[in-house]
C-alpha positions in Angstrom: -19.3 32.4 -16.1 -16.4 30.4 -14.9 -13.4 31.6 -15.2 -10.7 29.4 -18.0 -7.6 32.2 -17.8 -4.4 30.5 -17.4 -4.0 30.0 -13.6 -1.1 31.8 -11.5 -0.2 28.1 -10.2 -1.1 24.7 -10.7 -2.9 24.8 -7.7 -4.4 27.6 -8.3 -6.7 26.8 -11.2 -10.5 27.5 -12.1 -11.7 23.9 -11.1 -9.8 24.9 -7.2 -11.9 28.1 -7.1 -15.0 26.8 -8.3 -14.8 23.6 -5.8 -15.1 25.9 -2.6 -17.2 28.1 -4.2 -20.1 25.3 -5.4 -19.1 23.1 -2.1 -20.0 26.0 -0.1 -23.3 26.4 -1.9 -26.3 25.0 -0.4 -26.8 21.3 0.6 -24.0 20.6 -2.0 -21.9 19.8 0.8 -24.1 17.3 2.1 -24.9 15.7 -1.3 -21.5 15.0 -2.1 -20.4 13.6 1.9 -23.6 11.2 1.4 -22.3 10.4 -2.3 -18.8 9.6 -0.8 -20.1 7.7 2.4 -23.1 5.8 0.5 -21.8 4.9 -2.9 -17.7 5.1 -2.2 -17.3 8.2 -4.2 -14.7 10.5 -4.8 -15.6 14.0 -3.9 -12.9 15.6 -6.6 -14.2 13.9 -9.0 -17.8 14.3 -8.7 -16.7 18.4 -8.2 -14.8 17.9 -11.6 -17.8 16.5 -13.1 -19.9 19.6 -12.0 -17.6 21.6 -13.1 -17.7 20.2 -16.6 -20.9 20.1 -16.5 -21.3 23.8 -16.0 -19.0 24.3 -18.3 -21.1 22.2 -20.9 -17.8 20.1 -21.7 -18.7 16.0 -22.5 -16.3 14.2 -22.1 -16.0 10.3 -23.3 -15.7 7.1 -21.4 -12.4 7.0 -21.7 -11.4 10.9 -20.8 -13.4 9.4 -17.2 -11.6 6.6 -16.5 -8.0 8.6 -17.3 -9.5 11.0 -14.4 -10.3 8.5 -12.5 -7.5 6.5 -13.2 -5.3 9.4 -12.6 -6.0 10.5 -8.9 -6.2 7.1 -8.0 -3.2 6.9 -6.0 -3.9 10.7 -4.3 -7.4 9.3 -3.5 -6.4 6.3 -1.2 -4.0 9.0 0.5 -6.9 11.5 1.3 -8.9 8.4 2.6 -6.5 7.8 5.0 -5.9 10.9 6.3 -9.9 11.3 6.0 -9.6 8.8 8.4 -7.5 9.5 10.8 -9.3 13.2 11.2 -12.3 11.7 12.0 -11.3 9.1 14.4 -9.6 12.5 15.8 -12.6 14.1 15.8 -14.1 11.2 18.2 -11.9 11.9 20.7 -12.2 15.6 20.6 -11.5 18.3 23.0 -8.6 16.3 23.6 -7.3 16.1 19.9 -8.3 19.5 18.8 -5.5 20.5 17.5 -4.0 17.4 15.5 -7.6 17.3 13.9 -6.8 21.2 12.5 -3.6 19.9 11.4 -5.3 16.8 9.6 -8.0 18.8 8.1 -5.5 21.0 6.9 -3.3 18.2 5.3 -6.6 16.8 4.0 -7.4 20.2 2.0 -4.4 20.9 0.9 -4.7 17.0 -0.6 -7.3 17.7 -2.5 -5.9 20.5 -3.8 -3.7 18.9 -5.4 -6.3 16.5 -6.6 -8.2 19.2 -8.0 -5.1 20.0 -9.9 -4.6 17.2 -12.0 -7.8 16.4 -12.3 -7.6 20.3 -14.4 -4.5 19.4 -16.4 -7.0 16.5 -17.4 -9.7 19.0 -18.0 -7.4 21.1 -20.3 -6.6 18.4 -22.3 -8.2 18.2 -26.1 -10.8 15.1 -24.8 -12.9 13.7 -27.4 -16.6 14.1 -25.5 -19.7 12.5 -26.5 -21.5 12.6 -22.9 -22.3 14.0 -19.6 -19.0 13.9 -16.7 -22.7 13.8 -14.4 -24.4 10.3 -15.9 -20.6 9.0 -16.6 -20.0 9.6 -12.6 -23.8 8.7 -11.4 -22.9 5.4 -13.7 -19.2 5.0 -11.7 -20.6 5.2 -8.3 -24.4 3.7 -8.9 -26.1 7.1 -8.4 -30.0 6.3 -8.6 -32.1 8.1 -11.0 -33.5 10.0 -7.8 -30.0 11.2 -6.6 -28.7 12.5 -10.3 -31.9 14.6 -10.8 -30.6 16.1 -6.7 -27.3 16.6 -7.7 -28.4 18.3 -11.9 -30.7 20.1 -9.7 -27.7 21.4 -7.3 -26.3 22.4 -10.4 -29.3 24.6 -11.7 -29.9 26.0 -8.5 -26.4 27.1 -7.9 -26.4 28.5 -11.6 -29.4 30.3 -11.1 -27.3 31.7 -8.1 -24.5 33.1 -9.3 -26.1 34.5 -12.3 -28.5 36.5 -9.9 -25.4 37.6 -7.8 -23.1 38.3 -10.6 
């Protein structure tokens, strides 16, 4: 289902590949960005939680806290770059080149964020809870949003199963 072979580089890992694929799947981008904008959620952590769920791995509250704290410094940098990109986007077409550069830089920062989360995922943490449940708890996602998220993952997996 998911590739767990050793990555060729820390940035090119199964979590990164999953994130690109899942984010591009129908309605996932909109859902994740809504969670980010309405609930202050970290999209990279949501992608990590989604990957963890897809792989059937549970984590502990401690494991979640380690992941959240571990990516916090980069999260602040990514948030600053995102604000700059959105501001440049509001000034387009005059800022098109700067906007495009900013967008590429933001994606590279997110790739580094996911590489850090991949290292945490690869560690042998004891697990007793769903990462989706822990993420929903941290970001205050309503039950309907939790169900929607789980449904997106189920639909993605069904689509991948039918395509593969």
